[in-house]
All heavy atoms as a GROMACS GRO file, in nm:
protein
  486
    1MET      N    1  10.454  11.594  11.358
    1MET     CA    2  10.453  11.526  11.229
    1MET      C    3  10.530  11.592  11.129
    1MET      O    4  10.504  11.721  11.111
    1MET     CB    5  10.311  11.499  11.186
    1MET     CG    6  10.298  11.413  11.068
    1MET     SD    7  10.129  11.378  11.004
    1MET     CE    8  10.064  11.270  11.136
    2SER      N    9  10.617  11.550  11.057
    2SER     CA   10  10.692  11.603  10.965
    2SER      C   11  10.624  11.616  10.830
    2SER      O   12  10.518  11.555  10.814
    2SER     CB   13  10.828  11.522  10.928
    2SER     OG   14  10.786  11.413  10.846
    3ASN      N   15  10.664  11.712  10.740
    3ASN     CA   16  10.585  11.735  10.616
    3ASN      C   17  10.589  11.621  10.530
    3ASN      O   18  10.495  11.594  10.452
    3ASN     CB   19  10.657  11.854  10.544
    3ASN     CG   20  10.622  11.989  10.607
    3ASN    OD1   21  10.527  11.986  10.674
    3ASN    ND2   22  10.700  12.082  10.591
    4ARG      N   23  10.691  11.529  10.540
    4ARG     CA   24  10.700  11.406  10.449
    4ARG      C   25  10.575  11.311  10.477
    4ARG      O   26  10.538  11.248  10.380
    4ARG     CB   27  10.824  11.343  10.459
    4ARG     CG   28  10.940  11.422  10.406
    4ARG     CD   29  11.070  11.362  10.408
    4ARG     NE   30  11.062  11.266  10.296
    4ARG     CZ   31  11.145  11.170  10.274
    4ARG    NH1   32  11.243  11.153  10.354
    4ARG    NH2   33  11.134  11.087  10.172
    5SER      N   34  10.557  11.296  10.592
    5SER     CA   35  10.441  11.193  10.633
    5SER      C   36  10.314  11.260  10.664
    5SER      O   37  10.217  11.188  10.692
    5SER     CB   38  10.494  11.118  10.760
    5SER     OG   39  10.493  11.215  10.872
    6ARG      N   40  10.289  11.384  10.635
    6ARG     CA   41  10.160  11.449  10.650
    6ARG      C   42  10.077  11.418  10.537
    6ARG      O   43  10.104  11.428  10.414
    6ARG     CB   44  10.194  11.598  10.649
    6ARG     CG   45  10.053  11.669  10.673
    6ARG     CD   46  10.079  11.825  10.693
    6ARG     NE   47  10.170  11.873  10.598
    6ARG     CZ   48  10.142  11.963  10.499
    6ARG    NH1   49  10.024  12.029  10.520
    6ARG    NH2   50  10.231  11.999  10.427
    7VAL      N   51   9.948  11.368  10.575
    7VAL     CA   52   9.842  11.324  10.470
    7VAL      C   53   9.772  11.456  10.441
    7VAL      O   54   9.718  11.512  10.517
    7VAL     CB   55   9.760  11.228  10.528
    7VAL    CG1   56   9.651  11.191  10.426
    7VAL    CG2   57   9.837  11.105  10.559
    8LEU      N   58   9.776  11.482  10.313
    8LEU     CA   59   9.704  11.605  10.263
    8LEU      C   60   9.550  11.599  10.265
    8LEU      O   61   9.489  11.701  10.284
    8LEU     CB   62   9.755  11.655  10.118
    8LEU     CG   63   9.904  11.678  10.114
    8LEU    CD1   64   9.932  11.710   9.958
    8LEU    CD2   65   9.941  11.793  10.184
    9VAL      N   66   9.497  11.486  10.257
    9VAL     CA   67   9.358  11.467  10.260
    9VAL      C   68   9.337  11.369  10.375
    9VAL      O   69   9.352  11.241  10.362
    9VAL     CB   70   9.293  11.417  10.134
    9VAL    CG1   71   9.156  11.392  10.136
    9VAL    CG2   72   9.346  11.500  10.012
   10PRO      N   73   9.306  11.413  10.501
   10PRO     CA   74   9.285  11.336  10.614
   10PRO      C   75   9.202  11.212  10.597
   10PRO      O   76   9.223  11.112  10.660
   10PRO     CB   77   9.241  11.430  10.732
   10PRO     CG   78   9.280  11.558  10.676
   10PRO     CD   79   9.284  11.562  10.522
   11GLU      N   80   9.093  11.231  10.511
   11GLU     CA   81   8.993  11.123  10.479
   11GLU      C   82   9.063  11.006  10.417
   11GLU      O   83   9.006  10.895  10.409
   11GLU     CB   84   8.880  11.178  10.396
   11GLU     CG   85   8.789  11.282  10.473
   11GLU     CD   86   8.861  11.437  10.456
   11GLU    OE1   87   8.951  11.448  10.390
   11GLU    OE2   88   8.815  11.516  10.541
   12ALA      N   89   9.180  11.034  10.350
   12ALA     CA   90   9.229  10.927  10.277
   12ALA      C   91   9.334  10.836  10.353
   12ALA      O   92   9.393  10.741  10.305
   12ALA     CB   93   9.308  10.990  10.151
   13LYS      N   94   9.357  10.883  10.482
   13LYS     CA   95   9.456  10.806  10.559
   13LYS      C   96   9.429  10.668  10.569
   13LYS      O   97   9.524  10.580  10.555
   13LYS     CB   98   9.459  10.868  10.700
   13LYS     CG   99   9.580  10.823  10.780
   13LYS     CD  100   9.607  10.908  10.905
   13LYS     CE  101   9.722  10.849  10.973
   13LYS     NZ  102   9.795  10.956  11.058
   14GLU      N  103   9.310  10.627  10.597
   14GLU     CA  104   9.273  10.483  10.613
   14GLU      C  105   9.295  10.402  10.483
   14GLU      O  106   9.351  10.294  10.484
   14GLU     CB  107   9.125  10.472  10.660
   14GLU     CG  108   9.086  10.336  10.679
   14GLU     CD  109   9.153  10.267  10.796
   14GLU    OE1  110   9.187  10.330  10.886
   14GLU    OE2  111   9.189  10.139  10.792
   15ALA      N  112   9.252  10.472  10.365
   15ALA     CA  113   9.284  10.406  10.247
   15ALA      C  114   9.432  10.388  10.212
   15ALA      O  115   9.473  10.277  10.160
   15ALA     CB  116   9.212  10.482  10.137
   16LEU      N  117   9.509  10.494  10.250
   16LEU     CA  118   9.657  10.476  10.232
   16LEU      C  119   9.715  10.364  10.314
   16LEU      O  120   9.797  10.292  10.282
   16LEU     CB  121   9.727  10.612  10.262
   16LEU     CG  122   9.707  10.726  10.158
   16LEU    CD1  123   9.759  10.856  10.217
   16LEU    CD2  124   9.783  10.686  10.030
   17ASN      N  125   9.672  10.350  10.448
   17ASN     CA  126   9.717  10.240  10.524
   17ASN      C  127   9.679  10.106  10.470
   17ASN      O  128   9.751  10.017  10.480
   17ASN     CB  129   9.666  10.272  10.669
   17ASN     CG  130   9.729  10.366  10.747
   17ASN    OD1  131   9.854  10.397  10.718
   17ASN    ND2  132   9.660  10.434  10.845
   18LYS      N  133   9.555  10.088  10.420
   18LYS     CA  134   9.514   9.972  10.365
   18LYS      C  135   9.593   9.944  10.233
   18LYS      O  136   9.630   9.815  10.218
   18LYS     CB  137   9.369   9.982  10.331
   18LYS     CG  138   9.308   9.856  10.269
   18LYS     CD  139   9.160   9.872  10.236
   18LYS     CE  140   9.099   9.742  10.173
   18LYS     NZ  141   8.963   9.773  10.132
   19PHE      N  142   9.615  10.037  10.155
   19PHE     CA  143   9.703  10.022  10.035
   19PHE      C  144   9.846   9.981  10.076
   19PHE      O  145   9.910   9.884  10.002
   19PHE     CB  146   9.709  10.158   9.965
   19PHE     CG  147   9.776  10.149   9.833
   19PHE    CD1  148   9.765  10.051   9.735
   19PHE    CD2  149   9.870  10.253   9.798
   19PHE    CE1  150   9.832  10.054   9.616
   19PHE    CE2  151   9.942  10.249   9.678
   19PHE     CZ  152   9.923  10.154   9.582
   20LYS      N  153   9.912  10.049  10.178
   20LYS     CA  154  10.039  10.001  10.225
   20LYS      C  155  10.045   9.844  10.274
   20LYS      O  156  10.135   9.776  10.233
   20LYS     CB  157  10.079  10.095  10.331
   20LYS     CG  158  10.223  10.076  10.390
   20LYS     CD  159  10.260  10.171  10.482
   20LYS     CE  160  10.176  10.198  10.596
   20LYS     NZ  161  10.220  10.283  10.699
   21MET      N  162   9.941   9.808  10.343
   21MET     CA  163   9.934   9.688  10.401
   21MET      C  164   9.929   9.579  10.282
   21MET      O  165   9.995   9.471  10.283
   21MET     CB  166   9.828   9.666  10.504
   21MET     CG  167   9.838   9.748  10.629
   21MET     SD  168   9.992   9.720  10.711
   21MET     CE  169   9.941   9.602  10.823
   22GLU      N  170   9.846   9.608  10.193
   22GLU     CA  171   9.804   9.528  10.072
   22GLU      C  172   9.940   9.506   9.990
   22GLU      O  173   9.986   9.399   9.963
   22GLU     CB  174   9.701   9.589   9.983
   22GLU     CG  175   9.682   9.507   9.860
   22GLU     CD  176   9.572   9.573   9.778
   22GLU    OE1  177   9.476   9.614   9.833
   22GLU    OE2  178   9.606   9.595   9.652
   23SER      N  179  10.015   9.628   9.966
   23SER     CA  180  10.139   9.613   9.901
   23SER      C  181  10.244   9.541   9.972
   23SER      O  182  10.334   9.467   9.910
   23SER     CB  183  10.194   9.757   9.872
   23SER     OG  184  10.103   9.829   9.784
   24SER      N  185  10.265   9.552  10.106
   24SER     CA  186  10.361   9.475  10.181
   24SER      C  187  10.331   9.330  10.183
   24SER      O  188  10.428   9.248  10.168
   24SER     CB  189  10.355   9.524  10.330
   24SER     OG  190  10.248   9.482  10.402
   25ARG      N  191  10.205   9.290  10.175
   25ARG     CA  192  10.171   9.147  10.164
   25ARG      C  193  10.232   9.096  10.021
   25ARG      O  194  10.276   8.988  10.013
   25ARG     CB  195  10.029   9.114  10.185
   25ARG     CG  196   9.985   9.112  10.330
   25ARG     CD  197   9.848   9.064  10.362
   25ARG     NE  198   9.747   9.134  10.276
   25ARG     CZ  199   9.678   9.262  10.314
   25ARG    NH1  200   9.709   9.296  10.444
   25ARG    NH2  201   9.594   9.306  10.234
   26GLU      N  202  10.210   9.178   9.915
   26GLU     CA  203  10.240   9.134   9.787
   26GLU      C  204  10.397   9.116   9.780
   26GLU      O  205  10.432   9.027   9.698
   26GLU     CB  206  10.196   9.234   9.680
   26GLU     CG  207  10.048   9.236   9.672
   26GLU     CD  208   9.987   9.348   9.577
   26GLU    OE1  209  10.078   9.420   9.528
   26GLU    OE2  210   9.873   9.349   9.568
   27VAL      N  211  10.471   9.193   9.847
   27VAL     CA  212  10.617   9.172   9.837
   27VAL      C  213  10.673   9.085   9.945
   27VAL      O  214  10.800   9.070   9.954
   27VAL     CB  215  10.697   9.300   9.822
   27VAL    CG1  216  10.656   9.376   9.698
   27VAL    CG2  217  10.661   9.390   9.952
   28GLY      N  218  10.587   9.045  10.034
   28GLY     CA  219  10.638   8.941  10.148
   28GLY      C  220  10.693   9.009  10.253
   28GLY      O  221  10.777   8.957  10.337
   29VAL      N  222  10.662   9.145  10.288
   29VAL     CA  223  10.711   9.210  10.405
   29VAL      C  224  10.602   9.211  10.504
   29VAL      O  225  10.490   9.258  10.475
   29VAL     CB  226  10.761   9.347  10.367
   29VAL    CG1  227  10.800   9.430  10.501
   29VAL    CG2  228  10.874   9.346  10.266
   30SER      N  229  10.627   9.181  10.633
   30SER     CA  230  10.538   9.169  10.736
   30SER      C  231  10.544   9.305  10.802
   30SER      O  232  10.625   9.349  10.876
   30SER     CB  233  10.575   9.062  10.838
   30SER     OG  234  10.479   9.062  10.946
   31LEU      N  235  10.417   9.386  10.786
   31LEU     CA  236  10.408   9.507  10.864
   31LEU      C  237  10.311   9.485  10.986
   31LEU      O  238  10.224   9.404  10.966
   31LEU     CB  239  10.351   9.606  10.769
   31LEU     CG  240  10.433   9.669  10.657
   31LEU    CD1  241  10.361   9.777  10.576
   31LEU    CD2  242  10.560   9.730  10.714
   32LYS      N  243  10.328   9.570  11.077
   32LYS     CA  244  10.231   9.574  11.190
   32LYS      C  245  10.170   9.705  11.197
   32LYS      O  246  10.220   9.805  11.139
   32LYS     CB  247  10.302   9.527  11.322
   32LYS     CG  248  10.415   9.621  11.354
   32LYS     CD  249  10.500   9.558  11.472
   32LYS     CE  250  10.619   9.622  11.503
   32LYS     NZ  251  10.730   9.604  11.418
   33GLU      N  252  10.060   9.727  11.266
   33GLU     CA  253   9.990   9.855  11.285
   33GLU      C  254  10.090   9.942  11.364
   33GLU      O  255  10.153   9.889  11.461
   33GLU     CB  256   9.862   9.841  11.353
   33GLU     CG  257   9.753   9.786  11.263
   33GLU     CD  258   9.723   9.854  11.134
   33GLU    OE1  259   9.712   9.968  11.148
   33GLU    OE2  260   9.697   9.782  11.033
   34GLY      N  261  10.104  10.057  11.331
   34GLY     CA  262  10.184  10.147  11.405
   34GLY      C  263  10.333  10.168  11.356
   34GLY      O  264  10.366  10.166  11.231
   35TYR      N  265  10.420  10.160  11.444
   35TYR     CA  266  10.559  10.192  11.420
   35TYR      C  267  10.622  10.066  11.370
   35TYR      O  268  10.603   9.955  11.406
   35TYR     CB  269  10.633  10.213  11.552
   35TYR     CG  270  10.786  10.251  11.542
   35TYR    CD1  271  10.835  10.360  11.474
   35TYR    CD2  272  10.878  10.149  11.583
   35TYR    CE1  273  10.960  10.376  11.453
   35TYR    CE2  274  11.022  10.184  11.563
   35TYR     CZ  275  11.064  10.290  11.513
   35TYR     OH  276  11.188  10.312  11.494
   36ASN      N  277  10.698  10.083  11.245
   36ASN     CA  278  10.769   9.962  11.184
   36ASN      C  279  10.908  10.004  11.162
   36ASN      O  280  10.974   9.965  11.063
   36ASN     CB  281  10.689   9.944  11.049
   36ASN     CG  282  10.569   9.871  11.076
   36ASN    OD1  283  10.567   9.748  11.101
   36ASN    ND2  284  10.465   9.934  11.045
   37GLY      N  285  10.967  10.062  11.252
   37GLY     CA  286  11.107  10.115  11.259
   37GLY      C  287  11.205   9.997  11.244
   37GLY      O  288  11.324  10.025  11.220
   38ASP      N  289  11.164   9.868  11.282
   38ASP     CA  290  11.252   9.766  11.268
   38ASP      C  291  11.270   9.702  11.135
   38ASP      O  292  11.349   9.616  11.109
   38ASP     CB  293  11.210   9.650  11.363
   38ASP     CG  294  11.064   9.608  11.339
   38ASP    OD1  295  10.986   9.683  11.287
   38ASP    OD2  296  11.036   9.498  11.367
   39LEU      N  297  11.206   9.761  11.038
   39LEU     CA  298  11.226   9.719  10.897
   39LEU      C  299  11.362   9.757  10.844
   39LEU      O  300  11.414   9.867  10.873
   39LEU     CB  301  11.121   9.778  10.809
   39LEU     CG  302  10.980   9.732  10.821
   39LEU    CD1  303  10.892   9.804  10.720
   39LEU    CD2  304  10.955   9.583  10.811
   40THR      N  305  11.428   9.674  10.765
   40THR     CA  306  11.539   9.712  10.688
   40THR      C  307  11.513   9.808  10.582
   40THR      O  308  11.389   9.824  10.541
   40THR     CB  309  11.614   9.586  10.625
   40THR    OG1  310  11.530   9.538  10.514
   40THR    CG2  311  11.642   9.482  10.725
   41SER      N  312  11.610   9.881  10.534
   41SER     CA  313  11.584   9.969  10.416
   41SER      C  314  11.532   9.907  10.294
   41SER      O  315  11.450   9.960  10.218
   41SER     CB  316  11.719  10.046  10.386
   41SER     OG  317  11.756  10.135  10.498
   42ARG      N  318  11.587   9.786  10.271
   42ARG     CA  319  11.540   9.710  10.157
   42ARG      C  320  11.399   9.671  10.176
   42ARG      O  321  11.320   9.686  10.079
   42ARG     CB  322  11.631   9.581  10.146
   42ARG     CG  323  11.590   9.497  10.018
   42ARG     CD  324  11.661   9.365  10.024
   42ARG     NE  325  11.808   9.394   9.977
   42ARG     CZ  326  11.851   9.392   9.854
   42ARG    NH1  327  11.768   9.349   9.757
   42ARG    NH2  328  11.971   9.418   9.820
   43GLU      N  329  11.350   9.633  10.287
   43GLU     CA  330  11.211   9.588  10.313
   43GLU      C  331  11.121   9.718  10.293
   43GLU      O  332  11.011   9.716  10.222
   43GLU     CB  333  11.183   9.538  10.442
   43GLU     CG  334  11.250   9.398  10.463
   43GLU     CD  335  11.237   9.354  10.597
   43GLU    OE1  336  11.261   9.433  10.708
   43GLU    OE2  337  11.231   9.215  10.617
   44ALA      N  338  11.143   9.833  10.348
   44ALA     CA  339  11.076   9.951  10.342
   44ALA      C  340  11.063   9.994  10.190
   44ALA      O  341  10.965  10.038  10.155
   44ALA     CB  342  11.133  10.063  10.434
   45GLY      N  343  11.180   9.996  10.131
   45GLY     CA  344  11.185  10.043   9.985
   45GLY      C  345  11.104   9.948   9.909
   45GLY      O  346  11.040  10.000   9.802
   46SER      N  347  11.115   9.820   9.928
   46SER     CA  348  11.025   9.725   9.841
   46SER      C  349  10.873   9.760   9.865
   46SER      O  350  10.788   9.749   9.758
   46SER     CB  351  11.060   9.585   9.875
   46SER     OG  352  11.018   9.544   9.993
   47VAL      N  353  10.834   9.794   9.976
   47VAL     CA  354  10.688   9.830  10.002
   47VAL      C  355  10.658   9.950   9.930
   47VAL      O  356  10.563   9.966   9.844
   47VAL     CB  357  10.657   9.845  10.149
   47VAL    CG1  358  10.520   9.890  10.164
   47VAL    CG2  359  10.674   9.702  10.222
   48GLY      N  360  10.736  10.060   9.943
   48GLY     CA  361  10.713  10.183   9.873
   48GLY      C  362  10.734  10.171   9.728
   48GLY      O  363  10.638  10.222   9.651
   49GLY      N  364  10.815  10.093   9.668
   49GLY     CA  365  10.833  10.055   9.526
   49GLY      C  366  10.705   9.988   9.479
   49GLY      O  367  10.661  10.021   9.365
   50GLN      N  368  10.655   9.894   9.545
   50GLN     CA  369  10.535   9.838   9.508
   50GLN      C  370  10.416   9.920   9.509
   50GLN      O  371  10.335   9.915   9.410
   50GLN     CB  372  10.512   9.715   9.601
   50GLN     CG  373  10.384   9.642   9.555
   50GLN     CD  374  10.390   9.552   9.425
   50GLN    OE1  375  10.497   9.539   9.372
   50GLN    NE2  376  10.281   9.496   9.392
   51MET      N  377  10.410  10.016   9.594
   51MET     CA  378  10.310  10.102   9.595
   51MET      C  379  10.306  10.206   9.475
   51MET      O  380  10.216  10.227   9.404
   51MET     CB  381  10.306  10.199   9.728
   51MET     CG  382  10.274  10.114   9.853
   51MET     SD  383  10.287  10.213  10.000
   51MET     CE  384  10.149  10.320   9.992
   52VAL      N  385  10.427  10.255   9.452
   52VAL     CA  386  10.446  10.339   9.329
   52VAL      C  387  10.420  10.267   9.205
   52VAL      O  388  10.347  10.314   9.114
   52VAL     CB  389  10.597  10.396   9.327
   52VAL    CG1  390  10.618  10.468   9.198
   52VAL    CG2  391  10.610  10.510   9.440
   53LYS      N  392  10.459  10.144   9.187
   53LYS     CA  393  10.429  10.064   9.070
   53LYS      C  394  10.282  10.040   9.040
   53LYS      O  395  10.238  10.075   8.934
   53LYS     CB  396  10.501   9.917   9.097
   53LYS     CG  397  10.477   9.828   8.974
   53LYS     CD  398  10.553   9.702   9.004
   53LYS     CE  399  10.507   9.589   8.905
   53LYS     NZ  400  10.555   9.459   8.934
   54LYS      N  401  10.212  10.016   9.157
   54LYS     CA  402  10.069   9.997   9.147
   54LYS      C  403   9.997  10.137   9.109
   54LYS      O  404   9.901  10.126   9.025
   54LYS     CB  405  10.009   9.945   9.268
   54LYS     CG  406  10.049   9.804   9.288
   54LYS     CD  407  10.001   9.741   9.423
   54LYS     CE  408   9.865   9.714   9.415
   54LYS     NZ  409   9.805   9.646   9.529
   55MET      N  410  10.045  10.245   9.163
   55MET     CA  411   9.981  10.374   9.120
   55MET      C  412  10.017  10.407   8.983
   55MET      O  413   9.919  10.463   8.916
   55MET     CB  414  10.046  10.482   9.221
   55MET     CG  415   9.997  10.479   9.351
   55MET     SD  416  10.038  10.608   9.462
   55MET     CE  417  10.209  10.554   9.521
   56ILE      N  418  10.128  10.374   8.934
   56ILE     CA  419  10.159  10.408   8.791
   56ILE      C  420  10.086  10.322   8.710
   56ILE      O  421  10.019  10.364   8.599
   56ILE     CB  422  10.311  10.383   8.759
   56ILE    CG1  423  10.389  10.505   8.834
   56ILE    CG2  424  10.349  10.374   8.612
   56ILE    CD1  425  10.544  10.485   8.833
   57GLU      N  426  10.064  10.196   8.734
   57GLU     CA  427   9.981  10.101   8.650
   57GLU      C  428   9.837  10.153   8.654
   57GLU      O  429   9.765  10.143   8.547
   57GLU     CB  430   9.979   9.956   8.711
   57GLU     CG  431  10.109   9.887   8.691
   57GLU     CD  432  10.125   9.748   8.753
   57GLU    OE1  433  10.028   9.722   8.853
   57GLU    OE2  434  10.219   9.670   8.739
   58SER      N  435   9.780  10.186   8.764
   58SER     CA  436   9.660  10.239   8.777
   58SER      C  437   9.631  10.365   8.689
   58SER      O  438   9.532  10.389   8.610
   58SER     CB  439   9.608  10.289   8.905
   58SER     OG  440   9.484  10.337   8.921
   59TYR      N  441   9.733  10.464   8.694
   59TYR     CA  442   9.731  10.585   8.614
   59TYR      C  443   9.724  10.550   8.458
   59TYR      O  444   9.638  10.599   8.391
   59TYR     CB  445   9.838  10.669   8.652
   59TYR     CG  446   9.845  10.793   8.567
   59TYR    CD1  447   9.764  10.901   8.585
   59TYR    CD2  448   9.936  10.810   8.458
   59TYR    CE1  449   9.772  11.022   8.499
   59TYR    CE2  450   9.938  10.910   8.376
   59TYR     CZ  451   9.858  11.015   8.400
   59TYR     OH  452   9.866  11.136   8.323
   60GLU      N  453   9.826  10.452   8.426
   60GLU     CA  454   9.827  10.427   8.286
   60GLU      C  455   9.698  10.349   8.235
   60GLU      O  456   9.653  10.372   8.114
   60GLU     CB  457   9.955  10.336   8.261
   60GLU     CG  458  10.070  10.409   8.266
   60GLU     CD  459  10.202  10.324   8.257
   60GLU    OE1  460  10.194  10.208   8.268
   60GLU    OE2  461  10.308  10.387   8.222
   61LYS      N  462   9.637  10.282   8.311
   61LYS     CA  463   9.516  10.203   8.281
   61LYS      C  464   9.395  10.310   8.256
   61LYS      O  465   9.316  10.286   8.167
   61LYS     CB  466   9.479  10.110   8.404
   61LYS     CG  467   9.339  10.033   8.382
   61LYS     CD  468   9.328   9.944   8.491
   61LYS     CE  469   9.174   9.889   8.491
   61LYS     NZ  470   9.153   9.821   8.612
   62ASN      N  471   9.394  10.415   8.333
   62ASN     CA  472   9.290  10.517   8.324
   62ASN      C  473   9.325  10.634   8.231
   62ASN      O  474   9.247  10.726   8.213
   62ASN     CB  475   9.276  10.580   8.460
   62ASN     CG  476   9.208  10.474   8.544
   62ASN    OD1  477   9.113  10.398   8.515
   62ASN    ND2  478   9.259  10.465   8.669
   63LEU      N  479   9.432  10.621   8.134
   63LEU     CA  480   9.454  10.726   8.040
   63LEU      C  481   9.350  10.717   7.930
   63LEU      O  482   9.302  10.615   7.888
   63LEU     CB  483   9.605  10.697   7.982
   63LEU     CG  484   9.703  10.751   8.067
   63LEU    CD1  485   9.848  10.725   7.989
   63LEU    CD2  486   9.711  10.904   8.094
   0.00000   0.00000   0.00000
């Protein structure tokens, strides 16, 4: 496993996967459990971007 995909808190892995699936549904990208290497860069980026957007909104809400 590379350093980029290593989960620093193993107990959070399930929550991160749930968050990723929820974000993918919101942007209309169909993810499956496990390997999703067939996604385009645009699709993968939109999921990651949605996740970051939601994390920033949550942080700002809790300031």
